C-alpha positions in Angstrom: 0.9 22.6 33.8 -1.4 20.0 31.9 -4.0 22.6 31.1 -2.7 23.1 27.0 -2.4 19.8 27.0 -6.1 18.9 28.2 -7.1 21.9 26.3 -5.4 20.4 22.8 -6.9 16.9 23.1 -10.4 18.8 23.9 -10.0 20.5 20.7 -9.1 17.4 18.7 -11.9 15.4 20.2 -14.5 18.1 19.6 -13.1 18.5 15.8 -13.6 14.6 15.4 -16.9 14.8 16.7 -17.7 17.5 14.4 -16.6 15.6 11.3 -16.9 12.2 11.9 -19.2 12.0 15.1 -17.6 9.6 17.2 -17.0 10.6 20.4 -13.5 9.1 20.8 -10.6 7.7 18.9 -9.4 4.4 19.1 -5.8 3.8 20.3 -3.4 4.9 19.2 -5.0 7.3 16.7 -5.6 10.3 19.4 -1.5 10.2 19.9 -0.7 9.8 16.2 -3.1 13.1 15.5 -1.5 15.2 18.4 2.1 14.0 17.0 1.4 15.1 13.1 -0.6 18.6 14.7 3.3 18.7 16.2 4.7 18.0 12.9 6.7 15.6 13.9 8.0 12.5 11.6 6.0 9.3 11.9 6.1 5.3 11.3 2.6 4.2 11.9 1.9 0.4 11.5 -1.6 -0.3 11.6 -3.8 -3.3 10.9 -6.1 -3.0 7.9 -9.5 -1.5 9.0 -7.6 0.6 11.8 -8.7 3.8 10.9 -5.3 5.2 9.6 -7.0 7.6 7.2 -8.6 9.5 9.9 -4.9 9.8 11.8 -3.4 12.0 8.9 -7.1 13.5 7.4 -8.0 14.9 10.6 -4.7 17.3 11.4 -5.0 18.2 8.0 -8.2 20.0 8.3 -7.2 21.3 11.7 -4.2 23.4 10.3 -4.8 26.2 7.8 -1.7 24.8 4.7 -1.7 22.0 2.6 -1.2 18.2 3.3 -0.1 16.1 0.7 -0.9 12.4 0.3 1.1 10.4 -1.4 -1.2 6.8 -2.3 -0.8 4.2 -5.0 -3.6 3.8 -6.4 -6.9 5.8 -8.4 -9.8 3.8 -6.8 -8.0 4.5 -3.2 -7.5 8.3 -4.0 -10.9 8.0 -5.2 -12.8 6.6 -2.3 -10.9 8.6 0.3 -11.5 12.1 -1.4 -15.0 11.0 -2.3 -15.6 10.3 1.4 -14.3 13.9 2.3 -16.2 16.0 -0.4 -19.6 14.4 0.8 -18.6 16.1 4.3 -18.1 18.9 2.1 -14.3 19.0 3.3 -11.5 20.7 1.3 -9.8 17.9 -0.6 -8.7 16.8 -4.3 -6.9 14.5 -6.0 -5.0 14.6 -9.3 -4.0 11.1 -11.2 -3.4 10.4 -15.4 -7.3 9.5 -15.4 -8.9 12.7 -14.2 -10.4 14.8 -16.7 -8.3 18.2 -18.2 -11.1 20.3 -16.5 -10.9 18.7 -13.4 -7.2 18.9 -13.3 -7.5 22.5 -14.4 -9.8 23.3 -11.3 -7.6 21.3 -8.9 -4.4 23.2 -9.6 -6.5 26.7 -9.6 -7.6 25.7 -6.1 -3.7 24.4 -5.1 -2.4 27.9 -6.1 -5.0 30.1 -4.5 -5.0 27.9 -1.3 -8.3 26.3 -0.6 -7.5 23.0 -0.4 -6.6 21.2 2.9 -5.5 17.7 1.5 -3.9 16.9 -1.7 -3.7 12.9 -3.1 -1.3 12.5 -5.7 0.5 9.2 -7.2 4.1 9.9 -6.3 4.9 9.8 -10.4 1.9 12.9 -10.4 3.8 14.7 -7.3 6.8 14.6 -9.5 5.3 15.6 -12.8 6.3 19.4 -14.2 3.0 21.0 -13.6 2.5 20.0 -9.8 6.0 20.0 -9.0 6.2 23.9 -10.2 3.1 24.9 -8.0 3.7 23.0 -4.8 7.7 25.1 -5.0 5.4 28.0 -5.3 7.2 30.4 -2.0 3.8 31.0 -0.4 2.3 27.8 -0.3 2.4 26.7 2.6 2.9 23.1 2.9 2.3 21.2 6.5 3.0 17.5 5.3 3.4 14.6 3.3 1.9 11.5 4.4 2.8 8.4 2.3 -0.4 6.3 2.3 0.1 2.4 1.9 4.1 3.1 2.4 4.6 -1.0 2.3 4.0 0.0 -1.6 7.6 1.9 -1.5 9.0 -1.6 -0.6 7.3 -3.7 -2.7 7.6 -1.3 -6.0 10.1 1.6 -5.7 12.9 -0.7 -7.6 11.1 -2.2 -10.1 7.7 -0.7 -11.6 7.3 2.4 -9.3 10.8 4.0 -9.3 9.5 7.5 -8.5 8.8 5.7 -5.1 12.6 6.0 -4.5 12.7 10.0 -4.7 10.2 10.3 -2.4 13.1 11.0 0.2 14.3 14.1 -1.5 10.8 16.1 -1.9 10.9 17.6 1.4 14.6 19.2 1.4 14.0 20.2 -2.3 10.6 22.2 -1.4 12.0 23.1 2.5 14.5 25.9 -0.2 11.6 27.2 -2.0 9.8 28.1 1.7 10.7 31.1 3.7 12.9 30.1 6.6 11.9 28.0 9.3 9.4 26.2 7.9 8.7 22.6 8.8 7.3 20.2 6.9 6.8 16.4 8.4 6.5 13.4 6.5 4.4 10.2 8.1 4.3 6.7 6.7 1.3 4.4 7.0 0.7 1.1 6.6 -0.5 -2.4 7.7 2.5 -4.5 6.9 6.3 -3.4 7.4 8.7 -6.1 8.6 11.5 -5.1 10.4 13.7 -4.9 7.5 10.7 -3.1 5.4 10.4 -0.3 8.4 14.3 0.5 7.8 13.9 0.9 4.2 10.8 3.2 4.7 12.7 5.0 7.2 15.9 5.4 4.9 14.1 6.2 1.8 12.0 8.9 3.3 14.6 10.3 5.4 12.6 10.0 8.4 13.6 12.5 11.1 13.8 10.5 14.7 10.2 9.5 13.8 7.7 8.8 16.6 7.0 4.7 15.7 3.5 3.2 16.2 3.0 -0.8 15.9 -0.2 -2.2 16.4 0.5 -6.2 15.4 -1.9 -7.5 12.7 -3.0 -10.8 14.6 -7.4 -10.5 14.2 -8.7 -13.2 16.5 -11.9 -13.2 14.2 -9.8 -14.6 10.6 -9.1 -17.9 10.2 -6.2 -18.8 7.9 -6.4 -21.7 5.8 -3.6 -23.2 3.3 -4.9 -26.0 1.0 -2.5 -28.3 -1.4 -4.4 -29.0 -5.0 -2.9 -31.3 -7.4 -4.3 -30.4 -10.3 -5.0 -27.0 -12.3 -8.8 -28.7 -12.3 -8.7 -29.8 -8.5 -7.7 -25.8 -8.1 -11.0 -24.8 -9.4 -12.9 -27.5 -8.2 -12.0 -26.5 -4.4 -12.4 -23.2 -5.1 -16.1 -24.1 -6.4 -16.9 -26.1 -3.4 -15.6 -23.4 -1.2 -17.9 -20.5 -2.6 -20.9 -22.7 -2.7 -20.3 -23.4 0.8 -20.5 -19.4 1.4 -23.8 -19.2 1.3 -23.9 -16.3 -0.9 -21.8 -14.2 1.4 -19.6 -11.7 0.4 -16.2 -12.3 -0.4 -13.0 -12.3 -3.3 -11.0 -14.2 -4.9 -7.7 -13.2 -6.1 -5.2 -14.1 -8.4 -2.2 -12.6 -9.9 -2.8 -11.6 -13.6 -5.5 -9.9 -15.9 -6.2 -13.0 -18.0 -6.6 -15.0 -14.6 -8.9 -12.7 -13.4 -10.7 -12.5 -17.1 -10.8 -16.5 -17.8 -11.6 -17.3 -13.8 -14.5 -15.1 -14.2 -16.0 -16.3 -17.5 -15.9 -20.1 -15.9 -17.8 -19.3 -12.5 -20.2 -17.0 -14.6 -20.9 -20.2 -16.3 -21.2 -22.0 -13.0 -24.0 -20.2 -11.9 -22.4 -17.2 -10.2 -22.7 -13.1 -10.6 -19.3 -12.0 -10.2 -16.8 -10.4 -12.4 -12.8 -9.5 -13.2 -11.4 -6.6 -11.9 -7.8 -5.3 -12.7 -5.7 -1.9 -13.5 -6.6 -2.6 -17.1 -10.7 -1.6 -17.2 -11.2 1.9 -17.3 -11.7 4.0 -14.0 -15.8 3.9 -14.8 -15.6 0.4 -14.9 -13.9 -0.2 -11.8 -16.2 2.3 -10.4 -19.1 0.1 -11.1 -17.7 -3.2 -10.4 -16.6 -1.8 -6.6 -20.5 0.0 -6.2 -21.8 -3.4 -7.3 -19.8 -5.2 -4.9 -19.9 -3.1 -2.1 -23.8 -2.7 -2.8 -24.0 -6.5 -2.6 -25.2 -6.7 -6.4 -22.3 -9.3 -6.6 -21.1 -11.7 -4.2 -17.8 -11.5 -5.5 -15.3 -10.0 -7.6 -12.3 -11.9 -9.3 -9.4 -9.5 -8.7 -5.8 -8.3 -9.0 -3.8 -6.8 -6.3 -5.1 -3.7 -8.1 -8.6 -4.5 -5.8 -9.1 -3.7 -2.3 -6.7 -0.8 -0.7 -9.3 1.7 1.0 -12.3 -0.1 -0.5 -14.0 -1.3 3.1 -16.7 -3.6 3.1 -17.1 -5.0 6.7 -19.1 -7.7 5.8 -16.8 -9.2 3.3 -16.9 -12.9 5.0 -14.0 -14.8 3.0 -11.1 -14.4 1.1 -9.9 -16.5 -1.3 -6.4 -17.1 -3.2 -6.4 -19.0 -5.9 -3.0 -18.2 -6.6 -1.1 -17.1 -3.8 0.7 -14.1 -3.6 4.6 -13.8 -4.0 4.9 -11.9 -0.7 3.4 -11.8 2.6 3.0 -8.0 2.9 0.4 -8.6 0.2 -0.8 -11.6 1.5 -1.8 -10.1 4.7 -3.1 -6.4 3.2 -5.3 -9.1 0.7 -6.7 -11.3 4.1 -7.8 -8.3 5.8 -10.5 -7.2 3.6 -12.4 -10.1 5.2 -14.0 -9.7 8.6 -13.5 -5.9 9.2 -16.8 -5.7 11.3 -15.0 -8.1 13.8 -17.5 -11.1 12.9 -15.7 -14.7 11.9 -14.5 -14.7 8.2 -12.3 -17.1 6.5 -8.9 -16.7 4.1 -8.4 -19.8 2.1 -5.5 -19.9 -0.2 -5.1 -22.7 -2.4 -1.2 -24.0 -3.2 0.0 -26.6 -5.6 2.1 -29.5 -4.0 5.5 -28.7 -3.9 7.3 -30.6 -6.8 5.0 -28.9 -8.8 4.8 -31.6 -11.4 1.1 -32.2 -11.9 0.1 -28.5 -11.6 3.3 -26.3 -12.0 1.8 -23.0 -12.1 3.2 -21.7 -8.5 6.6 -22.8 -9.1 6.7 -21.1 -12.3 5.0 -18.1 -11.3 7.8 -18.0 -8.5 10.5 -18.7 -11.1 9.0 -16.0 -13.1 9.2 -13.2 -10.4 13.0 -14.3 -9.0 14.5 -14.3 -12.5 12.7 -10.6 -13.3 14.0 -9.6 -10.6 17.7 -10.8 -11.1 17.4 -9.6 -14.4 16.7 -6.2 -13.5 19.7 -6.2 -10.9 22.4 -6.6 -14.0 20.6 -4.4 -16.2 21.1 -1.7 -13.7 24.5 -3.0 -12.5 25.9 -2.9 -16.5 23.6 0.6 -17.2 25.7 2.2 -14.0 29.1 1.7 -16.5 27.4 4.1 -19.2 26.0 6.7 -16.7 27.4 10.2 -17.0 28.6 10.7 -12.8 25.7 13.5 -12.8 22.7 13.5 -14.5 18.7 13.5 -14.9 16.4 11.1 -14.5 14.5 12.3 -18.1 17.3 12.0 -20.0 18.4 8.6 -18.7 14.6 6.9 -19.2 14.7 8.6 -23.3 17.9 6.9 -23.4 17.6 3.9 -21.9 15.0 1.4 -21.7 14.1 1.4 -17.9 16.5 3.5 -17.0 14.5 5.1 -14.3 13.7 1.4 -12.9 18.0 1.1 -13.3 18.6 4.0 -11.5 16.3 3.5 -8.6 18.0 -0.2 -8.3 21.2 1.8 -8.0 19.7 4.0 -5.3 18.5 0.6 -3.3 22.1 -0.6 -3.2 23.6 2.7 -2.7 25.4 3.7 -5.9 23.8 6.2 -6.3 21.9 9.6 -4.5 19.4 11.7 -5.4 20.6 15.6 -5.5 16.8 16.4 -6.1 13.8 14.8 -7.1 15.1 14.8 -11.0 18.9 15.0 -10.7 21.4 12.0 -9.3 25.0 11.8 -8.3 26.9 8.6 -8.8 29.0 7.5 -5.8 32.6 6.2 -6.1 33.8 3.3 -3.9 32.9 0.8 -2.1 29.1 0.5 -1.0 27.8 -1.7 1.9 24.2 -1.8 2.0 22.2 -4.6 2.7 18.4 -5.3 3.1 16.0 -7.7 2.3 15.4 -7.7 -1.3 11.8 -9.1 -2.4 13.6 -12.1 -3.8 14.2 -13.2 -0.1 10.8 -11.8 1.2 9.9 -14.2 -1.3 10.9 -17.1 0.1 9.4 -15.9 3.7 6.1 -16.3 1.8 7.0 -19.9 0.4 8.0 -20.7 4.4 4.5 -19.5 5.4 2.2 -21.5 3.2 4.6 -24.7 4.1 4.6 -23.9 7.6 2.8 -26.6 10.4 3.4 -23.7 12.8 0.2 -21.5 14.1 0.0 -19.2 11.3 -0.7 -16.3 13.0 2.3 -16.9 15.0 4.2 -17.1 12.0 3.0 -13.9 11.0 3.2 -12.3 14.0 7.1 -13.3 14.5 7.6 -12.3 10.5 6.6 -8.5 11.1 8.9 -8.1 14.0 6.0 -8.8 16.7 8.3 -11.5 18.5 7.2 -11.2 21.8 3.4 -11.3 20.7 4.3 -14.4 19.0 5.8 -16.0 22.1 3.1 -18.1 23.2 0.6 -17.7 20.8 -1.5 -20.9 19.5 -4.4 -18.9 17.7 -6.5 -22.5 18.2 -8.7 -21.3 14.8 -5.7 -21.4 11.8 -6.0 -24.9 10.2 -2.6 -26.0 11.6 -4.0 -25.1 15.0 -7.4 -27.0 14.2 -5.1 -30.3 13.0 
């Protein structure tokens, strides 16, 4: 009775060996591949560097038909597609920065069904030219993969509202396909607490998903938080830390483009080979910086959250948060860049003292974040009274500033639902939907920075691994050492 399963496993392993040269999977990669080959929905939470991309690339390459990969960042898509193309595998990407010629070639390949993997942002997926082609009845679509799925929770009801329309993509596509067609959905992320997991499952309309969860604990990653009293001391402490790293590769995270540029300029004056990296740079400039850092030409990069996802440098030895992230999920993503080779690595976060009198930047940044979120909620509520009971995103976006974001917020609170990826219907009556807002999540980040408990224990509890956290004392974070 077990022969077919054994045979399938052998076939999967043989394909793994043929493409990537690995003899076997790391747990639970093999189980995830099999789940996706059987076209079952899945939610996968694996630490940064855990080999998530292989889990959806392999089943896509083993099937005829297309797998759509929805990805948040251009750099992330380009790195994965470049690697696949170097192996002469049928993968392509579409985003706002690709040339007209490359776009034409990719759309042609899509129409001619010569692709196995197509990487897109949520916005490109829902663009007219792409959507039209995906709806062709003869185009076989096996699966929809949401890579870095935490971005749906972080950005879906703020500045990337297309994320909140992804749940209606599958039913809309199935209406155009032959009867009996199956399209599986799998969401992959390194960081999703129980509330975020519920949001992902609800928004994507996952059907009895198989859930794979590995906790984010890394024995080699030493977490530290240090209080600084003035802006000058913040710079000096960072300088002292970087000087102690003896030329080893690292990353410095800041929260704004301007901060990345002013800090890079200051550190260059201190004699360091470094540069600013943010979403305002051209695609070529970003690629050059990534290449310089990966190749060791520059020791470290001063970057916003635009840098990191999908860029793999195993010997990155340290990460400094010059400004702490607003959300714990961002923090875990960013510190996870360090020590991916399993050797000791350090993550340092600099924070101002609690009152914020002498260094008010952290306090102001948090306050701005909370106020923006509240302002958007008020704006969405006000707009709900002006909207027709049925309508489309394009019309609302043209008529009202931030109209698409307001629709997304109303959807997240249950006040409207999508009839397809482009049209909504307002819901009447009382709505009872609770969930973790980003404002609540920001409070969790503040608690983490102030905790005197083992930092890894705090993180495991926050991300829903209470059993693993129960008796944990890592012994190597600043709190455990003190």
